[in-house]
N, C-alpha and C positions, 0 to 999 in steps of 0.2 A: 844807551849809547856809547857811542865811539867819540874822540874828543876831539868839540869843534871850539874850543877855548882857543885864544890869544894869550901870549907871554905873560897877562896882569890877569888870568884867570886862576885864583886858588887850585891846588892838586885836590884832585877828587869834587868837582866841580863841574859838569856839563858845560855849560853854560852862564853866566852870572843872569841872575835873575830870572831863569826859562822856569824852575817848580815853582815860582812865585806869580807867575804873570801868564805864561801862553800854558802850562801844563801844572798849574794850583791843582792841590788834594781836593777831588768834589765827591760826595757822599752820591750825589746821582751818577755818577758815573762807577762808582762802586755797583751800586745796585744794578747797571746795566752789565755787568760781569757777572754778575752770579749766574745771569740767565744765559752769557756768553759762553760760561765756563759749561755749562749745562750740555750747551749745543755743540761743542768742543769733543764731548765726550764720544763722538762718533769715532773719532782721530785718536783719541787719548784715551788708553787704558788707566783700568785701577793700578796693574802692576811695570806699569810704564816708568824709566825713568825722562824726566823730563826737563830741559833748558831753556829758561827764556830769556831772547837778546834785550836789549834797552829796555829793562823791567821798568826804571821809573818806579813808580808807586807801588809795582808789585801787583796790579788789579787783576791780572792773568793769574800769576803765580800761586797769591792767596788762596784761588778760588779753584784753582783748576785740582780734581781728585786722580793721586798717582803717588805711586809707589816714594818716589824723590824728588824732590823739585830744586834746582838751583834757577835764582833771579841775578841775573849779570845787569852792570850800568856801568857808565864811568862816574857817573854821580852817587856820592855815597849816600843820597837820601835810601836806594834802594835797602840800604843798614837798618835803617830806623822804621821803612815802612811795610818788611817783611813779616809775614805774621810768624807763630813761632816753629811750626815745623817747614820753614821754608829756610834753605842755606844761601847763604850771601856771597857775590863776589864782586869786587870793585875794580872793573878795569876796564881797557879797552875792547869791545865788543869783537873786535877783526881782530885779536890775538890767544884763540883759545889754549894757548901751549899749557896751561894749567889744568887741560885736561887731556884723559887718555883716547887715543883711539878707540871708536866703536865704544864708549859709553853712554849713550843716549839713543834713545827710543825717538824721541820727538824733541824737534829746535824749535821754538818759537819764537818768534816778534812781531811786536804790532809797532804799527809806525816808524820805522826805523831806520828803511832802507832807502826811502827818500831824500836823509839828512846827510847822505855818506857822498863821496866822492869814488870814481867809479872805481878806483883803483884799490880805495877802502871796502866796497860792497863785495868786490873781487876777493878780497881777503877772507872774507864774512863769507861769501857763500862756500867758497873753498876749505877753509874751518871747520863750517858746520857739515857737509860732507864727510870729513875727517872721524869728528868723532858722534856721527850716527852709526849704530848697528845696522847689518841687513837690514833691509825692510823696513827702517826707519822712513819717518815722515819731518821735511822742512815744513811747517807752517807759518806763512805772511800774509799778516793784515795789515792794509797800508789803505792812503789814497790815490783812487783811479782820476786821472788827469780827464780823461774822456769824460767823465760824466760831472767832475765842477772846474774845470778850468778859472773860471773865475775867483774862487776860493782857495785854491792850489796853495798859494805863496801866500796865505793869510799867515803862516807858520812862518816867520822869519827866518827858522834854521833850515827850512827846504834847502835842498840843491836840485838833488835830480828829480828828474820828471819820468812817472811809469805811467802805463796804459797796463788794460788786461795783457795784450796783445804785446806789449814790449817785454814788460815783464814774463810771462809766459815767456817767450822766442831770448830773455838774459837767460833766463833758470837755466834752458836745456842746452844753451852756448857753455855753461858751467857744469854740465853733467849730470843735469837733472830731467826726470820723464816727471810731464804732469799727470797726478793722478786726478786733482778736479781743479777747477777755477768756477769762480763766483765774480762774476767781474761786478756785478749787483750785490753786495752781502748786506752794510751799514751803511749812516747815514755820513756825512762828512765830520761831524763833531757830537759828542757824550755830552757835552756843557749842560751844566741846570736848568735850562730857560724850557726841559721837557723833563722837568723833576715829577710833573703828576702823571706822566704817561709811560714810565718804566716797566708799566705790567702789559703793556703794549708787544714788548718787545719780544715774545716768547712768536706770538704773532705775526708779525713783523719777519722775523728767522724764517716760517712755514709758509710764506704768502710768495705767491711770485709775482706780484706786484710789491715790486717797490720804492715808494715815494720819498725823494729825497736823498737817492742812493747815494754817498759819494765816495766808499769804499770798497774794496775789492779782498776777495780771500784768496789764497792760490794754496795747494796741498803739492806738493812735491817730496819724489822719491829721489835718492843717489841712484843713477844708474850702475849696474856693475862693471 
């Protein structure tokens, strides 16, 4: 994530207590991401170089199959969460200056952009465009306000509101073309209340019927 901290928050911490409360480590969530990583193989190939922004517990980075995987987060939790094959970077995800132009095939973020002020998300999208290779993909998975407005701000660090329409328009305004938009992709939360139902995730991803859907997925390409 990018920095939401005040002056009293230690360096290397996104927001005091966030990874112990709202985003605590969850074995059930890890099981869900095993299925999600297989589903994302549609867009992420084994010979790709992949950058995850706002990686947190590295659920995506640890599970995705790619040649190179870099997990970046403002919080140092990323360093202890990453698997052995995953490179880590602690820093503001709106500043990708450590990475060269055209150095990744995929930039992925889950539940990130809604935490950012508009100037921050502008920088993130522009920087993602810079580090993506021609034909590369930006993949954003995040809450869709249209689907569950009543729970959108259950996460106390949410700042920006996006729907499938507004997110698509926003990406186009920053120089992206929409490859795919899945307005109903996954439930709003993947916490442990459904621990015994993770085997249903592949069915859920294939099904045109999405009960309890609250998150969307957009795949976009930087325009030449």
